[in-house]
C-alpha positions as CSV (number, residue, x, y, z in Angstrom):
1,X,98.9,114.6,149.1
2,X,101.5,114.5,145.8
3,X,99.1,114.6,143.1
4,X,98.9,110.5,141.6
5,X,99.6,110.2,137.9
6,X,98.5,106.6,136.1
7,X,98.4,105.8,132.2
8,X,95.7,103.3,131.1
9,X,94.7,102.8,134.7
10,X,98.4,101.7,135.9
11,X,100.0,103.6,138.5
12,X,102.9,105.6,136.6
13,X,106.4,106.1,138.2
14,X,106.3,110.3,137.5
15,X,107.2,112.5,139.5
16,X,106.5,116.3,138.5
17,X,109.3,119.1,139.5
18,X,107.8,122.9,140.2
19,X,104.5,122.3,137.9
20,X,101.7,124.0,140.0
21,X,98.8,124.2,136.9
22,X,97.5,121.2,135.2
23,X,98.5,123.0,131.9
24,X,102.1,122.5,133.1
25,X,101.8,119.3,134.2
26,X,100.1,118.1,130.6
27,X,102.6,120.1,128.5
28,X,105.6,117.9,130.1
29,X,103.7,114.8,130.3
30,X,102.3,115.1,126.6
31,X,106.5,116.0,125.3
32,X,107.8,112.6,127.5
33,X,104.3,110.4,125.9
34,X,105.0,111.5,122.3
35,X,108.5,110.6,123.0
36,X,107.8,107.5,123.1
37,X,105.7,107.1,119.8
38,X,102.4,107.2,121.9
39,X,99.8,109.7,121.6
40,X,97.2,111.0,124.6
41,X,93.3,110.7,123.8
42,X,91.5,111.4,126.8
43,X,91.8,112.8,130.6
44,X,90.3,112.0,133.8
45,X,90.6,114.2,137.1
46,X,89.5,112.4,139.7
47,X,87.8,109.7,138.2
48,X,85.8,112.2,135.9
49,X,86.7,111.9,132.3
50,X,86.7,115.4,131.1
51,X,85.3,115.3,127.2
52,X,88.1,117.3,124.8
53,X,85.9,121.0,124.8
54,X,85.9,121.2,128.4
55,X,89.8,120.5,128.6
56,X,91.1,123.8,128.2
57,X,88.7,125.0,131.6
58,X,91.1,122.9,134.0
59,X,94.2,124.1,132.8
60,X,94.8,126.4,135.5
61,X,93.6,124.1,138.2
62,X,95.9,123.5,140.4
63,X,97.8,120.5,140.8
64,X,97.4,120.6,144.6
65,X,93.8,120.5,144.7
66,X,93.8,116.9,142.0
67,X,93.9,113.4,143.4
68,X,94.2,111.3,140.5
69,X,95.3,112.0,136.8
70,X,94.9,109.0,134.7
71,X,95.7,109.5,131.0
72,X,94.5,107.4,128.1
73,X,97.5,106.8,125.8
74,X,97.0,104.6,122.5
75,X,100.3,103.8,120.7
76,X,101.3,104.9,117.1
77,X,100.2,101.7,115.6
78,X,97.1,101.3,117.4
79,X,96.0,105.1,115.9
80,X,97.4,104.3,112.4
81,X,95.1,101.1,112.4
82,X,91.7,103.2,113.5
83,X,92.8,105.8,110.9
84,X,93.1,103.1,108.0
85,X,89.9,100.8,108.8
86,X,87.8,104.5,109.0
87,X,89.7,105.3,105.6
88,X,88.1,101.3,104.1
89,X,85.2,102.3,105.2
90,X,85.7,105.5,102.7
91,X,86.8,103.8,100.6
92,X,83.8,101.2,100.2
93,X,81.0,104.4,100.5
94,X,82.6,105.9,97.4
95,X,82.8,102.5,95.4
96,X,78.8,102.4,95.7
97,X,78.3,106.2,95.6
98,X,76.8,107.5,92.9
99,X,79.1,110.5,90.9
100,X,77.0,113.4,92.7
101,X,77.9,111.2,96.1
102,X,81.3,111.1,95.8
103,X,82.0,114.8,96.3
104,X,80.0,114.5,99.5
105,X,82.2,111.5,101.1
106,X,85.5,113.8,99.6
107,X,84.4,116.4,102.0
108,X,83.4,114.2,105.0
109,X,86.8,112.5,104.6
110,X,88.8,115.8,104.7
111,X,86.7,116.8,107.9
112,X,87.8,113.4,109.9
113,X,90.3,112.9,112.4
114,X,91.4,110.2,110.4
115,X,92.0,112.2,106.7
116,X,94.6,114.3,109.6
117,X,95.7,111.3,110.8
118,X,97.1,110.2,107.7
119,X,97.9,113.5,106.3
120,X,100.0,114.5,108.9
121,X,101.8,111.1,110.0
122,X,101.4,108.8,106.7
123,X,102.4,110.8,103.7
124,X,103.1,108.9,100.9
125,X,99.7,107.2,101.9
126,X,97.9,110.9,102.0
127,X,99.1,111.6,98.4
128,X,97.2,108.4,96.9
129,X,94.2,109.0,98.9
130,X,94.0,113.0,98.0
131,X,94.3,111.8,94.4
132,X,91.8,109.3,94.4
133,X,89.3,110.6,96.4
134,X,90.1,113.5,93.4
135,X,89.1,111.5,90.7
136,X,92.4,111.8,89.5
137,X,94.3,108.7,90.7
138,X,93.4,105.2,91.6
139,X,90.5,104.2,92.1
140,X,88.2,103.4,95.1
141,X,89.2,99.7,95.2
142,X,92.9,99.8,93.9
143,X,93.0,102.7,96.7
144,X,91.5,99.5,99.1
145,X,94.0,96.8,98.0
146,X,97.0,100.0,99.0
147,X,95.3,100.3,102.3
148,X,94.4,96.6,103.5
149,X,98.4,96.2,102.4
150,X,99.1,98.6,104.8
151,X,96.8,97.6,107.5
152,X,98.7,94.0,107.7
153,X,101.9,95.4,107.8
154,X,100.9,96.9,111.4
155,X,98.9,94.3,112.3
156,X,101.2,91.6,111.6
157,X,104.1,92.8,110.9
158,X,106.3,89.9,111.7
159,X,103.9,87.7,109.1
160,X,104.5,90.6,106.2
161,X,108.7,90.4,106.5
162,X,109.0,86.7,106.2
163,X,105.8,87.2,102.7
164,X,108.5,89.7,101.6
165,X,111.2,87.6,101.2
166,X,110.7,85.6,97.8
167,X,110.0,89.0,96.4
168,X,112.9,90.1,98.0
169,X,115.1,87.9,96.8
170,X,113.1,87.6,93.2
171,X,114.3,91.3,92.6
172,X,117.8,91.1,94.0
173,X,118.4,88.4,90.6
174,X,117.1,90.9,88.5
175,X,119.2,93.8,90.2
176,X,122.2,91.3,89.4
177,X,120.9,90.1,85.5
178,X,120.2,94.2,85.3
179,X,123.7,94.7,83.4
180,X,122.6,91.9,80.5
181,X,119.3,93.5,80.5
182,X,120.8,96.7,79.0
183,X,123.2,95.3,77.0
184,X,120.7,93.2,75.4
185,X,118.2,96.0,75.0
186,X,115.4,94.4,77.1
187,X,114.7,97.8,78.3
188,X,111.3,97.6,79.3
189,X,112.9,94.8,82.0
190,X,115.1,97.0,82.9
191,X,112.5,99.6,83.5
192,X,110.1,97.7,85.3
193,X,113.3,95.6,87.5
194,X,114.7,99.3,89.3
195,X,109.8,99.9,90.2
196,X,110.1,96.6,91.6
197,X,113.4,97.4,93.6
198,X,111.7,101.1,94.6
199,X,108.4,99.5,95.8
200,X,109.8,96.7,97.7
201,X,112.4,98.9,99.3
202,X,109.6,101.4,100.6
203,X,108.0,98.0,101.8
204,X,110.5,97.3,104.2
205,X,111.2,100.6,105.3
206,X,107.7,101.1,106.5
207,X,108.1,97.7,108.0
208,X,111.3,99.1,109.5
209,X,109.7,102.1,110.8
210,X,106.4,99.9,112.3
211,X,109.0,97.7,114.3
212,X,110.8,101.1,115.5
213,X,107.2,102.2,116.7
214,X,106.3,98.8,118.4
215,X,109.9,98.1,120.3
216,X,112.7,98.0,118.2
217,X,115.9,100.1,119.1
218,X,117.5,101.2,115.3
219,X,120.9,103.2,117.2
220,X,121.1,98.9,117.9
221,X,120.6,97.4,114.6
222,X,123.4,95.9,112.6
223,X,122.7,95.4,108.9
224,X,125.6,93.1,107.1
225,X,128.7,94.5,108.9
226,X,127.3,97.7,109.7
227,X,125.2,100.2,112.2
228,X,121.7,101.4,110.6
229,X,123.1,104.6,110.3
230,X,125.6,104.0,108.5
231,X,124.3,101.2,106.3
232,X,121.3,103.3,105.3
233,X,123.9,106.3,104.4
234,X,125.8,104.0,101.9
235,X,122.2,102.9,100.6
236,X,121.2,106.7,99.8
237,X,125.0,107.1,98.6
238,X,124.5,104.4,95.9
239,X,120.6,105.3,94.7
240,X,122.2,108.6,94.2
241,X,124.6,107.4,92.1
242,X,122.4,105.1,90.4
243,X,120.1,108.6,89.9
244,X,123.2,110.1,88.0
245,X,124.3,107.3,86.1
246,X,120.6,106.6,84.5
247,X,120.8,110.3,83.7
248,X,124.4,110.8,81.6
249,X,123.2,107.2,80.0
250,X,125.7,105.9,81.7
251,X,125.1,101.9,81.5
252,X,128.2,99.9,82.7
253,X,127.5,102.4,86.1
254,X,124.3,101.4,86.5
255,X,124.7,97.8,85.8
256,X,127.7,97.8,88.2
257,X,125.7,99.9,91.1
258,X,122.6,97.4,90.8
259,X,124.6,94.1,90.6
260,X,126.8,95.0,93.2
261,X,125.5,97.9,95.5
262,X,122.2,97.6,96.0
263,X,120.5,94.8,95.0
264,X,123.4,92.6,97.8
265,X,122.5,95.6,100.5
266,X,118.7,95.0,99.8
267,X,119.6,91.1,100.5
268,X,121.4,92.3,103.6
269,X,118.6,95.1,105.1
270,X,115.6,92.2,104.8
271,X,117.9,89.8,106.5
272,X,118.4,92.4,109.8
273,X,114.9,93.2,109.0
274,X,114.0,89.4,109.1
275,X,115.9,88.7,112.5
276,X,115.1,92.0,113.9
277,X,111.0,91.1,113.8
278,X,111.3,88.0,115.6
279,X,111.7,90.0,118.9
280,X,108.9,92.4,118.4
281,X,105.4,91.7,119.4
């Protein structure tokens, strides 16, 4: 009888083609599972769980000798939540530790699977963590606030999208006022507006990434009147123009881009994201 394959205890409609050994089957299954945003977390052969350290010893086993292969998988959001929860524990431990003890906490963090996952999968946060744990960046309390926000985005993506609406509208309004701020010499307010725009944009892109991992099909996403890919291409082009205008001190172009290009695009992006989040669990 052919080997039966199940994923998280549920029979999978998968037909192997030509694979003779377990290593070949697992290679193909891992590629297929990874393409859906999940990761293999455990293997059981004929009801026996195989520890990661012993798994290589089974790679050469012929598929014909296996009755049932059960694969345990976790989704990317599940893995991210788990890693961030571990990071919170390290933040708390570092907050309470003595100066000497903080170095040991940093070393333990760098050896943890949670650190490996964040370094690989959440690069921007990894930078904050590295600088904080090295004593050169945010303190443990401030780092904790960032991690808590990321957890909210993962656990309640829809809620975080909804909570962002006021900020999005306020910042879009400030982008529309940017030309006047520049003309009247309010350089500090103008700089703050650009920082706020950058932060809310990064948050919306993070939420889009998470929603995609939860089932949102970006190729079907329409923003304004454009497919998402075309919209983000124009967004990127406007940002590059803005950067160039800042470097050449072309305040007229900076104002026009912020008011007529980026402010309306921010609102369109948010509206599409909010609508899409309604259909995602």
